[in-house]
Chimera marker file (.cmm) of the C-alpha trace (Angstrom):
<marker_set name="trace">
<marker id="1" x="-21.702" y="-87.980" z="50.376" r="1" g="1" b="0" radius="0.5"/>
<marker id="2" x="-21.284" y="-84.028" z="49.939" r="1" g="1" b="0" radius="0.5"/>
<marker id="3" x="-20.737" y="-83.162" z="46.087" r="1" g="1" b="0" radius="0.5"/>
<marker id="4" x="-19.237" y="-80.235" z="44.604" r="1" g="1" b="0" radius="0.5"/>
<marker id="5" x="-22.684" y="-79.365" z="43.112" r="1" g="1" b="0" radius="0.5"/>
<marker id="6" x="-24.023" y="-79.160" z="46.563" r="1" g="1" b="0" radius="0.5"/>
<marker id="7" x="-21.146" y="-76.736" z="47.695" r="1" g="1" b="0" radius="0.5"/>
<marker id="8" x="-21.409" y="-74.814" z="44.861" r="1" g="1" b="0" radius="0.5"/>
<marker id="9" x="-25.388" y="-74.290" z="45.049" r="1" g="1" b="0" radius="0.5"/>
<marker id="10" x="-25.136" y="-73.266" z="48.771" r="1" g="1" b="0" radius="0.5"/>
<marker id="11" x="-22.427" y="-70.571" z="47.562" r="1" g="1" b="0" radius="0.5"/>
<marker id="12" x="-24.826" y="-69.225" z="44.961" r="1" g="1" b="0" radius="0.5"/>
<marker id="13" x="-27.837" y="-69.095" z="46.934" r="1" g="1" b="0" radius="0.5"/>
<marker id="14" x="-26.099" y="-67.797" z="50.328" r="1" g="1" b="0" radius="0.5"/>
<marker id="15" x="-28.164" y="-65.374" z="52.216" r="1" g="1" b="0" radius="0.5"/>
<marker id="16" x="-27.769" y="-61.799" z="52.424" r="1" g="1" b="0" radius="0.5"/>
<marker id="17" x="-26.297" y="-62.142" z="55.890" r="1" g="1" b="0" radius="0.5"/>
<marker id="18" x="-23.880" y="-64.620" z="54.556" r="1" g="1" b="0" radius="0.5"/>
<marker id="19" x="-22.648" y="-62.404" z="51.927" r="1" g="1" b="0" radius="0.5"/>
<marker id="20" x="-22.442" y="-59.689" z="53.945" r="1" g="1" b="0" radius="0.5"/>
<marker id="21" x="-20.330" y="-61.624" z="56.225" r="1" g="1" b="0" radius="0.5"/>
<marker id="22" x="-18.163" y="-63.060" z="53.745" r="1" g="1" b="0" radius="0.5"/>
<marker id="23" x="-16.853" y="-59.519" z="52.419" r="1" g="1" b="0" radius="0.5"/>
<marker id="24" x="-15.739" y="-59.023" z="55.584" r="1" g="1" b="0" radius="0.5"/>
<marker id="25" x="-13.701" y="-62.147" z="55.813" r="1" g="1" b="0" radius="0.5"/>
<marker id="26" x="-12.595" y="-63.120" z="52.697" r="1" g="1" b="0" radius="0.5"/>
<marker id="27" x="-9.024" y="-62.137" z="51.583" r="1" g="1" b="0" radius="0.5"/>
<marker id="28" x="-7.872" y="-62.382" z="55.063" r="1" g="1" b="0" radius="0.5"/>
<marker id="29" x="-9.352" y="-58.848" z="55.656" r="1" g="1" b="0" radius="0.5"/>
<marker id="30" x="-10.415" y="-59.865" z="59.538" r="1" g="1" b="0" radius="0.5"/>
<marker id="31" x="-7.041" y="-59.374" z="61.470" r="1" g="1" b="0" radius="0.5"/>
<marker id="32" x="-5.191" y="-61.765" z="58.584" r="1" g="1" b="0" radius="0.5"/>
<marker id="33" x="-7.304" y="-64.863" z="59.187" r="1" g="1" b="0" radius="0.5"/>
<marker id="34" x="-7.947" y="-66.757" z="56.272" r="1" g="1" b="0" radius="0.5"/>
<marker id="35" x="-11.651" y="-68.033" z="56.037" r="1" g="1" b="0" radius="0.5"/>
<marker id="36" x="-13.025" y="-70.315" z="53.476" r="1" g="1" b="0" radius="0.5"/>
<marker id="37" x="-16.985" y="-70.347" z="52.836" r="1" g="1" b="0" radius="0.5"/>
<marker id="38" x="-19.493" y="-73.039" z="52.109" r="1" g="1" b="0" radius="0.5"/>
<marker id="39" x="-16.734" y="-75.608" z="53.124" r="1" g="1" b="0" radius="0.5"/>
<marker id="40" x="-17.056" y="-79.667" z="53.783" r="1" g="1" b="0" radius="0.5"/>
<marker id="41" x="-15.993" y="-80.855" z="57.020" r="1" g="1" b="0" radius="0.5"/>
<marker id="42" x="-17.100" y="-84.484" z="57.427" r="1" g="1" b="0" radius="0.5"/>
<marker id="43" x="-20.489" y="-85.118" z="56.267" r="1" g="1" b="0" radius="0.5"/>
<marker id="44" x="-21.338" y="-81.327" z="56.920" r="1" g="1" b="0" radius="0.5"/>
<marker id="45" x="-21.152" y="-78.201" z="54.908" r="1" g="1" b="0" radius="0.5"/>
<marker id="46" x="-19.970" y="-75.184" z="57.317" r="1" g="1" b="0" radius="0.5"/>
<marker id="47" x="-20.737" y="-71.724" z="56.259" r="1" g="1" b="0" radius="0.5"/>
<marker id="48" x="-17.395" y="-70.170" z="57.107" r="1" g="1" b="0" radius="0.5"/>
<marker id="49" x="-13.998" y="-72.002" z="58.394" r="1" g="1" b="0" radius="0.5"/>
<marker id="50" x="-10.627" y="-70.748" z="59.795" r="1" g="1" b="0" radius="0.5"/>
<marker id="51" x="-8.556" y="-73.713" z="59.721" r="1" g="1" b="0" radius="0.5"/>
<marker id="52" x="-5.668" y="-71.980" z="61.006" r="1" g="1" b="0" radius="0.5"/>
<marker id="53" x="-7.838" y="-70.915" z="64.555" r="1" g="1" b="0" radius="0.5"/>
<marker id="54" x="-10.137" y="-74.138" z="64.271" r="1" g="1" b="0" radius="0.5"/>
<marker id="55" x="-12.988" y="-71.896" z="64.226" r="1" g="1" b="0" radius="0.5"/>
<marker id="56" x="-16.290" y="-72.642" z="62.459" r="1" g="1" b="0" radius="0.5"/>
<marker id="57" x="-18.659" y="-69.609" z="62.053" r="1" g="1" b="0" radius="0.5"/>
<marker id="58" x="-22.230" y="-70.154" z="61.406" r="1" g="1" b="0" radius="0.5"/>
<marker id="59" x="-25.074" y="-67.906" z="60.286" r="1" g="1" b="0" radius="0.5"/>
<marker id="60" x="-28.404" y="-68.985" z="61.094" r="1" g="1" b="0" radius="0.5"/>
<marker id="61" x="-31.850" y="-67.722" z="59.851" r="1" g="1" b="0" radius="0.5"/>
<marker id="62" x="-35.147" y="-68.662" z="61.276" r="1" g="1" b="0" radius="0.5"/>
<marker id="63" x="-35.489" y="-72.115" z="59.917" r="1" g="1" b="0" radius="0.5"/>
<marker id="64" x="-32.870" y="-73.330" z="62.598" r="1" g="1" b="0" radius="0.5"/>
<marker id="65" x="-35.331" y="-72.420" z="65.470" r="1" g="1" b="0" radius="0.5"/>
<marker id="66" x="-37.130" y="-75.557" z="64.125" r="1" g="1" b="0" radius="0.5"/>
<marker id="67" x="-33.854" y="-77.712" z="63.847" r="1" g="1" b="0" radius="0.5"/>
<marker id="68" x="-32.198" y="-77.420" z="66.995" r="1" g="1" b="0" radius="0.5"/>
<marker id="69" x="-31.702" y="-81.038" z="67.614" r="1" g="1" b="0" radius="0.5"/>
<marker id="70" x="-29.937" y="-81.210" z="64.433" r="1" g="1" b="0" radius="0.5"/>
<marker id="71" x="-27.600" y="-77.872" z="65.241" r="1" g="1" b="0" radius="0.5"/>
<marker id="72" x="-26.912" y="-79.515" z="68.741" r="1" g="1" b="0" radius="0.5"/>
<marker id="73" x="-25.628" y="-83.023" z="67.135" r="1" g="1" b="0" radius="0.5"/>
<marker id="74" x="-23.997" y="-81.159" z="64.264" r="1" g="1" b="0" radius="0.5"/>
<marker id="75" x="-21.757" y="-78.669" z="66.754" r="1" g="1" b="0" radius="0.5"/>
<marker id="76" x="-21.065" y="-81.540" z="69.085" r="1" g="1" b="0" radius="0.5"/>
<marker id="77" x="-19.488" y="-83.473" z="66.158" r="1" g="1" b="0" radius="0.5"/>
<marker id="78" x="-17.691" y="-80.535" z="64.894" r="1" g="1" b="0" radius="0.5"/>
<marker id="79" x="-16.320" y="-79.721" z="68.337" r="1" g="1" b="0" radius="0.5"/>
<marker id="80" x="-15.154" y="-83.509" z="68.803" r="1" g="1" b="0" radius="0.5"/>
<marker id="81" x="-12.971" y="-82.911" z="65.691" r="1" g="1" b="0" radius="0.5"/>
<marker id="82" x="-11.315" y="-80.135" z="67.320" r="1" g="1" b="0" radius="0.5"/>
<marker id="83" x="-13.414" y="-76.982" z="66.102" r="1" g="1" b="0" radius="0.5"/>
<marker id="84" x="-14.842" y="-74.284" z="68.056" r="1" g="1" b="0" radius="0.5"/>
<marker id="85" x="-18.305" y="-73.207" z="66.774" r="1" g="1" b="0" radius="0.5"/>
<marker id="86" x="-19.937" y="-69.623" z="66.958" r="1" g="1" b="0" radius="0.5"/>
<marker id="87" x="-23.453" y="-69.194" z="65.853" r="1" g="1" b="0" radius="0.5"/>
<marker id="88" x="-24.739" y="-65.807" z="64.816" r="1" g="1" b="0" radius="0.5"/>
<marker id="89" x="-28.652" y="-65.031" z="63.812" r="1" g="1" b="0" radius="0.5"/>
<marker id="90" x="-28.856" y="-63.246" z="60.423" r="1" g="1" b="0" radius="0.5"/>
<marker id="91" x="-30.419" y="-60.247" z="62.263" r="1" g="1" b="0" radius="0.5"/>
<marker id="92" x="-27.032" y="-59.970" z="64.300" r="1" g="1" b="0" radius="0.5"/>
<marker id="93" x="-24.665" y="-60.092" z="61.285" r="1" g="1" b="0" radius="0.5"/>
<marker id="94" x="-26.720" y="-57.212" z="59.519" r="1" g="1" b="0" radius="0.5"/>
<marker id="95" x="-27.583" y="-55.296" z="62.349" r="1" g="1" b="0" radius="0.5"/>
<marker id="96" x="-24.365" y="-55.697" z="64.625" r="1" g="1" b="0" radius="0.5"/>
<marker id="97" x="-21.341" y="-56.298" z="61.971" r="1" g="1" b="0" radius="0.5"/>
<marker id="98" x="-18.785" y="-54.612" z="64.115" r="1" g="1" b="0" radius="0.5"/>
<marker id="99" x="-19.841" y="-56.874" z="67.526" r="1" g="1" b="0" radius="0.5"/>
<marker id="100" x="-19.721" y="-59.646" z="65.115" r="1" g="1" b="0" radius="0.5"/>
<marker id="101" x="-16.332" y="-59.309" z="63.822" r="1" g="1" b="0" radius="0.5"/>
<marker id="102" x="-14.977" y="-58.592" z="67.236" r="1" g="1" b="0" radius="0.5"/>
<marker id="103" x="-16.140" y="-61.652" z="68.560" r="1" g="1" b="0" radius="0.5"/>
<marker id="104" x="-14.705" y="-63.638" z="65.387" r="1" g="1" b="0" radius="0.5"/>
<marker id="105" x="-11.254" y="-62.000" z="65.918" r="1" g="1" b="0" radius="0.5"/>
<marker id="106" x="-11.467" y="-62.395" z="69.741" r="1" g="1" b="0" radius="0.5"/>
<marker id="107" x="-12.162" y="-66.407" z="69.025" r="1" g="1" b="0" radius="0.5"/>
<marker id="108" x="-9.613" y="-66.834" z="66.674" r="1" g="1" b="0" radius="0.5"/>
<marker id="109" x="-6.800" y="-65.486" z="68.981" r="1" g="1" b="0" radius="0.5"/>
<marker id="110" x="-7.900" y="-68.375" z="71.620" r="1" g="1" b="0" radius="0.5"/>
<marker id="111" x="-6.487" y="-71.402" z="72.013" r="1" g="1" b="0" radius="0.5"/>
<marker id="112" x="-8.186" y="-74.184" z="70.114" r="1" g="1" b="0" radius="0.5"/>
<marker id="113" x="-9.533" y="-77.524" z="72.149" r="1" g="1" b="0" radius="0.5"/>
<marker id="114" x="-7.754" y="-80.730" z="71.490" r="1" g="1" b="0" radius="0.5"/>
<marker id="115" x="-9.946" y="-83.132" z="69.228" r="1" g="1" b="0" radius="0.5"/>
<link id1="1" id2="2" r="1" g="1" b="0" radius="0.2"/>
<link id1="2" id2="3" r="1" g="1" b="0" radius="0.2"/>
<link id1="3" id2="4" r="1" g="1" b="0" radius="0.2"/>
<link id1="4" id2="5" r="1" g="1" b="0" radius="0.2"/>
<link id1="5" id2="6" r="1" g="1" b="0" radius="0.2"/>
<link id1="6" id2="7" r="1" g="1" b="0" radius="0.2"/>
<link id1="7" id2="8" r="1" g="1" b="0" radius="0.2"/>
<link id1="8" id2="9" r="1" g="1" b="0" radius="0.2"/>
<link id1="9" id2="10" r="1" g="1" b="0" radius="0.2"/>
<link id1="10" id2="11" r="1" g="1" b="0" radius="0.2"/>
<link id1="11" id2="12" r="1" g="1" b="0" radius="0.2"/>
<link id1="12" id2="13" r="1" g="1" b="0" radius="0.2"/>
<link id1="13" id2="14" r="1" g="1" b="0" radius="0.2"/>
<link id1="14" id2="15" r="1" g="1" b="0" radius="0.2"/>
<link id1="15" id2="16" r="1" g="1" b="0" radius="0.2"/>
<link id1="16" id2="17" r="1" g="1" b="0" radius="0.2"/>
<link id1="17" id2="18" r="1" g="1" b="0" radius="0.2"/>
<link id1="18" id2="19" r="1" g="1" b="0" radius="0.2"/>
<link id1="19" id2="20" r="1" g="1" b="0" radius="0.2"/>
<link id1="20" id2="21" r="1" g="1" b="0" radius="0.2"/>
<link id1="21" id2="22" r="1" g="1" b="0" radius="0.2"/>
<link id1="22" id2="23" r="1" g="1" b="0" radius="0.2"/>
<link id1="23" id2="24" r="1" g="1" b="0" radius="0.2"/>
<link id1="24" id2="25" r="1" g="1" b="0" radius="0.2"/>
<link id1="25" id2="26" r="1" g="1" b="0" radius="0.2"/>
<link id1="26" id2="27" r="1" g="1" b="0" radius="0.2"/>
<link id1="27" id2="28" r="1" g="1" b="0" radius="0.2"/>
<link id1="28" id2="29" r="1" g="1" b="0" radius="0.2"/>
<link id1="29" id2="30" r="1" g="1" b="0" radius="0.2"/>
<link id1="30" id2="31" r="1" g="1" b="0" radius="0.2"/>
<link id1="31" id2="32" r="1" g="1" b="0" radius="0.2"/>
<link id1="32" id2="33" r="1" g="1" b="0" radius="0.2"/>
<link id1="33" id2="34" r="1" g="1" b="0" radius="0.2"/>
<link id1="34" id2="35" r="1" g="1" b="0" radius="0.2"/>
<link id1="35" id2="36" r="1" g="1" b="0" radius="0.2"/>
<link id1="36" id2="37" r="1" g="1" b="0" radius="0.2"/>
<link id1="37" id2="38" r="1" g="1" b="0" radius="0.2"/>
<link id1="38" id2="39" r="1" g="1" b="0" radius="0.2"/>
<link id1="39" id2="40" r="1" g="1" b="0" radius="0.2"/>
<link id1="40" id2="41" r="1" g="1" b="0" radius="0.2"/>
<link id1="41" id2="42" r="1" g="1" b="0" radius="0.2"/>
<link id1="42" id2="43" r="1" g="1" b="0" radius="0.2"/>
<link id1="43" id2="44" r="1" g="1" b="0" radius="0.2"/>
<link id1="44" id2="45" r="1" g="1" b="0" radius="0.2"/>
<link id1="45" id2="46" r="1" g="1" b="0" radius="0.2"/>
<link id1="46" id2="47" r="1" g="1" b="0" radius="0.2"/>
<link id1="47" id2="48" r="1" g="1" b="0" radius="0.2"/>
<link id1="48" id2="49" r="1" g="1" b="0" radius="0.2"/>
<link id1="49" id2="50" r="1" g="1" b="0" radius="0.2"/>
<link id1="50" id2="51" r="1" g="1" b="0" radius="0.2"/>
<link id1="51" id2="52" r="1" g="1" b="0" radius="0.2"/>
<link id1="52" id2="53" r="1" g="1" b="0" radius="0.2"/>
<link id1="53" id2="54" r="1" g="1" b="0" radius="0.2"/>
<link id1="54" id2="55" r="1" g="1" b="0" radius="0.2"/>
<link id1="55" id2="56" r="1" g="1" b="0" radius="0.2"/>
<link id1="56" id2="57" r="1" g="1" b="0" radius="0.2"/>
<link id1="57" id2="58" r="1" g="1" b="0" radius="0.2"/>
<link id1="58" id2="59" r="1" g="1" b="0" radius="0.2"/>
<link id1="59" id2="60" r="1" g="1" b="0" radius="0.2"/>
<link id1="60" id2="61" r="1" g="1" b="0" radius="0.2"/>
<link id1="61" id2="62" r="1" g="1" b="0" radius="0.2"/>
<link id1="62" id2="63" r="1" g="1" b="0" radius="0.2"/>
<link id1="63" id2="64" r="1" g="1" b="0" radius="0.2"/>
<link id1="64" id2="65" r="1" g="1" b="0" radius="0.2"/>
<link id1="65" id2="66" r="1" g="1" b="0" radius="0.2"/>
<link id1="66" id2="67" r="1" g="1" b="0" radius="0.2"/>
<link id1="67" id2="68" r="1" g="1" b="0" radius="0.2"/>
<link id1="68" id2="69" r="1" g="1" b="0" radius="0.2"/>
<link id1="69" id2="70" r="1" g="1" b="0" radius="0.2"/>
<link id1="70" id2="71" r="1" g="1" b="0" radius="0.2"/>
<link id1="71" id2="72" r="1" g="1" b="0" radius="0.2"/>
<link id1="72" id2="73" r="1" g="1" b="0" radius="0.2"/>
<link id1="73" id2="74" r="1" g="1" b="0" radius="0.2"/>
<link id1="74" id2="75" r="1" g="1" b="0" radius="0.2"/>
<link id1="75" id2="76" r="1" g="1" b="0" radius="0.2"/>
<link id1="76" id2="77" r="1" g="1" b="0" radius="0.2"/>
<link id1="77" id2="78" r="1" g="1" b="0" radius="0.2"/>
<link id1="78" id2="79" r="1" g="1" b="0" radius="0.2"/>
<link id1="79" id2="80" r="1" g="1" b="0" radius="0.2"/>
<link id1="80" id2="81" r="1" g="1" b="0" radius="0.2"/>
<link id1="81" id2="82" r="1" g="1" b="0" radius="0.2"/>
<link id1="82" id2="83" r="1" g="1" b="0" radius="0.2"/>
<link id1="83" id2="84" r="1" g="1" b="0" radius="0.2"/>
<link id1="84" id2="85" r="1" g="1" b="0" radius="0.2"/>
<link id1="85" id2="86" r="1" g="1" b="0" radius="0.2"/>
<link id1="86" id2="87" r="1" g="1" b="0" radius="0.2"/>
<link id1="87" id2="88" r="1" g="1" b="0" radius="0.2"/>
<link id1="88" id2="89" r="1" g="1" b="0" radius="0.2"/>
<link id1="89" id2="90" r="1" g="1" b="0" radius="0.2"/>
<link id1="90" id2="91" r="1" g="1" b="0" radius="0.2"/>
<link id1="91" id2="92" r="1" g="1" b="0" radius="0.2"/>
<link id1="92" id2="93" r="1" g="1" b="0" radius="0.2"/>
<link id1="93" id2="94" r="1" g="1" b="0" radius="0.2"/>
<link id1="94" id2="95" r="1" g="1" b="0" radius="0.2"/>
<link id1="95" id2="96" r="1" g="1" b="0" radius="0.2"/>
<link id1="96" id2="97" r="1" g="1" b="0" radius="0.2"/>
<link id1="97" id2="98" r="1" g="1" b="0" radius="0.2"/>
<link id1="98" id2="99" r="1" g="1" b="0" radius="0.2"/>
<link id1="99" id2="100" r="1" g="1" b="0" radius="0.2"/>
<link id1="100" id2="101" r="1" g="1" b="0" radius="0.2"/>
<link id1="101" id2="102" r="1" g="1" b="0" radius="0.2"/>
<link id1="102" id2="103" r="1" g="1" b="0" radius="0.2"/>
<link id1="103" id2="104" r="1" g="1" b="0" radius="0.2"/>
<link id1="104" id2="105" r="1" g="1" b="0" radius="0.2"/>
<link id1="105" id2="106" r="1" g="1" b="0" radius="0.2"/>
<link id1="106" id2="107" r="1" g="1" b="0" radius="0.2"/>
<link id1="107" id2="108" r="1" g="1" b="0" radius="0.2"/>
<link id1="108" id2="109" r="1" g="1" b="0" radius="0.2"/>
<link id1="109" id2="110" r="1" g="1" b="0" radius="0.2"/>
<link id1="110" id2="111" r="1" g="1" b="0" radius="0.2"/>
<link id1="111" id2="112" r="1" g="1" b="0" radius="0.2"/>
<link id1="112" id2="113" r="1" g="1" b="0" radius="0.2"/>
<link id1="113" id2="114" r="1" g="1" b="0" radius="0.2"/>
<link id1="114" id2="115" r="1" g="1" b="0" radius="0.2"/>
</marker_set>
């Protein structure tokens, strides 16, 4: 079970890439789409989610290289719930913010799959 404390801890200890991206997504700054951060969905906590577009954005660091099987299972479950999942490496967010934002806006405008 996900606790409020777990969510609060993730928000407090977010990576630099997550903080930088959140600054771009918060307060509907990205083409008017409203995102939430560190949000529980089922048994997972996602980095960012736009419920309107059924889009989840994950920002991954080096630890995700070692947990690919977990990430694949997690993504499959989230997609089965009707979400699309975009993943970016920390280096992408920090080095190509305009490209990342463009991909997110494009994904928000696409039709969501049915659960």
